[in-house]
C-alpha positions as CSV (number, residue, x, y, z in Angstrom):
1,X,23.6,-19.0,27.7
2,X,20.3,-19.3,29.4
3,X,17.1,-20.1,27.4
4,X,15.0,-17.0,26.4
5,X,11.3,-17.2,25.9
6,X,9.1,-14.5,24.3
7,X,6.0,-14.5,26.6
8,X,3.8,-12.1,24.8
9,X,3.6,-9.0,22.5
10,X,1.5,-5.9,22.3
11,X,1.2,-2.6,20.5
12,X,0.7,0.7,22.1
13,X,-2.2,3.0,21.2
14,X,-1.9,5.1,18.0
15,X,-2.5,8.6,17.4
16,X,-1.6,11.3,14.7
17,X,1.8,12.8,15.2
18,X,0.6,16.3,15.5
19,X,0.6,18.8,18.6
20,X,-3.0,18.4,19.0
21,X,-3.2,14.7,18.2
22,X,-5.2,12.1,20.2
23,X,-2.0,11.2,22.2
24,X,-0.3,14.6,22.5
25,X,-0.5,14.8,26.3
26,X,0.5,11.1,26.8
27,X,4.3,10.7,27.5
28,X,6.4,7.8,26.2
29,X,6.6,6.4,29.9
30,X,2.9,6.6,30.1
31,X,2.6,4.7,26.8
32,X,5.0,1.9,27.9
33,X,3.2,1.6,31.3
34,X,-0.2,1.0,29.4
35,X,1.5,-1.7,27.2
36,X,3.0,-3.5,30.3
37,X,-0.1,-3.3,32.1
38,X,-2.1,-4.8,29.2
39,X,0.4,-7.6,29.1
40,X,0.0,-8.3,32.7
41,X,-3.8,-8.1,32.9
42,X,-4.4,-10.6,30.0
43,X,-2.0,-13.2,31.1
44,X,-1.5,-15.1,34.4
45,X,1.8,-13.3,34.8
46,X,4.0,-12.7,37.7
47,X,5.8,-9.5,36.6
48,X,8.6,-10.1,39.2
49,X,9.7,-13.1,37.1
50,X,10.4,-10.9,34.0
51,X,14.0,-10.3,33.1
52,X,13.6,-7.9,30.3
53,X,11.2,-6.0,28.2
54,X,12.0,-5.3,24.6
55,X,10.5,-2.2,23.0
56,X,10.8,-0.6,19.7
57,X,9.2,0.9,16.6
58,X,8.2,-0.7,13.2
59,X,6.9,0.5,10.0
60,X,3.1,0.5,9.9
61,X,1.9,-2.3,7.7
62,X,-1.6,-2.3,6.3
63,X,-4.0,-5.1,7.3
64,X,-5.4,-7.5,4.6
65,X,-8.7,-6.0,3.3
66,X,-7.8,-2.4,4.5
67,X,-9.3,0.7,2.9
68,X,-6.1,2.5,1.8
69,X,-7.9,5.2,-0.1
70,X,-8.7,6.9,3.3
71,X,-11.4,9.4,1.8
72,X,-9.5,10.1,-1.2
73,X,-12.0,11.1,-4.0
74,X,-13.0,8.4,-6.5
75,X,-15.2,5.3,-7.3
76,X,-14.3,2.4,-5.0
77,X,-11.8,-0.4,-6.3
78,X,-11.2,-3.8,-4.6
79,X,-7.9,-5.3,-5.4
80,X,-6.6,-8.8,-5.0
81,X,-2.9,-9.0,-6.1
82,X,-1.0,-12.3,-5.7
83,X,2.8,-12.5,-5.7
84,X,4.4,-15.7,-7.0
85,X,7.7,-17.0,-8.3
86,X,8.6,-18.1,-11.6
87,X,7.8,-21.8,-10.8
88,X,4.3,-20.5,-9.8
89,X,4.7,-20.9,-6.1
90,X,3.1,-18.3,-3.8
91,X,5.6,-16.0,-2.1
92,X,4.5,-15.3,1.5
93,X,5.5,-12.4,3.6
94,X,6.4,-10.2,0.4
95,X,6.5,-6.4,1.1
96,X,4.0,-4.8,-1.3
97,X,4.1,-0.8,-1.6
98,X,1.1,0.7,-3.2
99,X,0.5,4.3,-4.3
100,X,-1.7,6.1,-6.7
101,X,-3.2,9.3,-7.7
102,X,-6.9,10.2,-6.7
103,X,-9.9,11.0,-8.9
104,X,-8.6,14.6,-9.3
105,X,-5.3,13.2,-10.8
106,X,-3.2,14.3,-7.8
107,X,-1.0,12.3,-5.3
108,X,-1.4,12.9,-1.7
109,X,2.1,14.7,-1.6
110,X,0.6,17.2,-4.2
111,X,-2.0,18.3,-1.7
112,X,-0.7,20.6,0.8
113,X,-4.0,20.7,2.8
114,X,-3.2,17.1,3.8
115,X,-0.2,18.0,5.8
116,X,1.6,14.8,6.8
117,X,-1.7,12.7,6.2
118,X,-1.2,9.9,3.7
119,X,-3.9,8.5,1.5
120,X,-4.2,6.3,-1.5
121,X,-0.9,4.5,-0.5
122,X,0.1,1.6,1.8
123,X,2.6,-0.8,2.6
124,X,1.2,-4.3,2.9
125,X,2.5,-8.0,3.2
126,X,1.5,-10.8,1.4
127,X,-0.4,-13.7,3.2
128,X,0.7,-17.4,3.1
129,X,-0.9,-17.9,-0.2
130,X,1.0,-14.9,-1.7
131,X,-2.1,-12.5,-1.8
132,X,-2.6,-8.8,-0.7
133,X,-6.2,-7.6,-0.7
134,X,-7.3,-4.1,-0.3
135,X,-9.7,-1.4,-1.1
136,X,-8.7,1.8,-2.8
137,X,-10.2,3.9,-5.5
138,X,-10.2,3.4,-9.4
139,X,-7.1,5.4,-10.8
140,X,-7.7,8.2,-13.3
141,X,-5.5,9.6,-16.0
142,X,-3.7,12.8,-15.3
143,X,-1.3,15.3,-16.7
144,X,2.3,15.6,-15.5
145,X,3.3,19.3,-14.7
146,X,4.0,21.4,-17.8
147,X,5.2,24.7,-16.0
148,X,8.8,23.9,-16.7
149,X,11.3,22.7,-19.3
150,X,9.3,19.5,-19.6
151,X,6.1,21.4,-20.8
152,X,8.3,23.4,-23.2
153,X,9.7,20.2,-24.6
154,X,6.3,18.8,-25.0
155,X,4.9,21.9,-26.6
156,X,7.8,21.9,-29.2
157,X,7.2,18.3,-30.1
158,X,3.6,18.6,-30.3
159,X,3.0,16.0,-27.6
160,X,0.3,15.8,-24.8
161,X,1.4,15.7,-21.2
162,X,-1.1,12.9,-20.1
163,X,-0.5,9.8,-18.3
164,X,-2.9,6.8,-18.5
165,X,-4.6,5.7,-15.4
166,X,-2.6,3.4,-13.2
167,X,-1.5,2.1,-9.8
168,X,2.1,1.7,-8.6
169,X,3.4,-1.3,-7.0
170,X,7.0,-2.0,-5.5
171,X,7.4,-5.6,-4.4
172,X,10.3,-6.9,-2.3
173,X,10.8,-10.4,-1.0
174,X,13.9,-12.3,0.3
175,X,15.6,-14.3,-2.4
176,X,13.9,-12.4,-5.2
177,X,14.8,-9.4,-7.3
178,X,12.5,-6.2,-6.4
179,X,10.0,-5.3,-8.8
180,X,8.9,-1.7,-9.4
181,X,6.0,-1.4,-11.9
182,X,2.6,-0.1,-12.5
183,X,-0.7,-1.6,-13.7
184,X,-2.7,0.5,-16.3
185,X,-6.4,0.5,-16.8
186,X,-7.4,-1.3,-20.1
187,X,-9.3,0.9,-22.5
188,X,-7.6,4.3,-21.3
189,X,-7.4,6.5,-24.3
190,X,-3.7,7.3,-23.5
191,X,-2.5,3.9,-23.4
192,X,-0.7,4.3,-26.8
193,X,0.5,7.7,-26.2
194,X,1.8,7.8,-22.5
195,X,3.8,10.9,-22.0
196,X,6.5,8.9,-20.2
197,X,6.5,5.8,-22.4
198,X,5.7,3.5,-19.5
199,X,3.0,1.2,-20.9
200,X,3.6,-2.3,-22.0
201,X,1.0,-4.9,-23.0
202,X,1.8,-7.0,-19.9
203,X,1.1,-4.1,-17.5
204,X,-2.5,-3.5,-18.6
205,X,-4.9,-4.8,-16.0
206,X,-8.5,-5.8,-16.3
207,X,-10.2,-3.3,-14.2
208,X,-14.0,-4.5,-14.1
209,X,-16.8,-2.0,-13.3
210,X,-19.7,-3.5,-11.4
211,X,-23.1,-1.9,-10.7
212,X,-24.0,-1.4,-7.0
213,X,-24.3,-4.7,-5.2
214,X,-22.0,-7.0,-3.2
215,X,-18.2,-6.3,-3.2
216,X,-15.5,-9.2,-3.2
217,X,-15.1,-8.6,0.6
218,X,-18.9,-8.8,1.3
219,X,-19.5,-5.0,1.6
220,X,-22.9,-4.0,0.4
221,X,-22.2,-1.2,-2.1
222,X,-24.8,1.4,-2.9
223,X,-22.7,2.9,-5.8
224,X,-20.9,1.4,-8.7
225,X,-17.4,-0.2,-8.0
226,X,-14.5,-1.8,-9.7
227,X,-12.5,-5.1,-9.2
228,X,-8.9,-5.6,-10.1
229,X,-7.3,-9.2,-9.9
230,X,-3.6,-9.1,-10.7
231,X,-0.7,-11.5,-10.7
232,X,3.0,-10.5,-10.0
233,X,5.9,-12.8,-10.8
234,X,9.2,-12.2,-9.1
235,X,12.6,-13.3,-10.7
236,X,15.2,-14.9,-8.5
237,X,17.8,-12.4,-6.9
238,X,20.7,-12.5,-9.2
239,X,23.2,-11.6,-6.5
240,X,24.7,-14.7,-5.0
241,X,27.2,-15.4,-2.3
242,X,30.5,-16.8,-3.3
């Protein structure tokens, strides 16, 4: 078998997948041509020597420090989350899914006006030290829908419909069991009466509110902001090959 060398990699331009999006008049062939021309132009490359070009699609992964709120209403929150093993070693390359409700207590999928636009959620990967860093909004408490059997049950049992403020995390890494959890805001008045009984003391995070000033990423903030530093520990995958 002949040796194979990967010479370079490039990403095509991005645009919204709508009929009036920024790339709606650009064909797939034109996108491919632009990508190949970019590789040619930024390298000393004789294209006649190329044997194959590999093209494909990947899941969008948020960059470190990205603002995942994407204009969702709420006070700014800066998160630094670390993923490590039981032994304390950082886990690099772990996939971290994040999603939350906005300041109105609504998830993006509950807002029909957003269409296919997603906000206050992201897929990220930990760096070599096991960290993901991002900006979002401080979560707020919200009620679960009460217009069906759940609402009738809550009324019959005299319970309120509220969930304490939280952010969801789903973390996956090779060799480790997946972790699906959420981190609650310390001091929320519904911590002891979460309608879905999801609160544990180990899931309460220290969301620290700061006055306007310099944020952890160096941004000069003209409004109050919050900071969360959180560790997640993954257990080894229980599934073994025999």
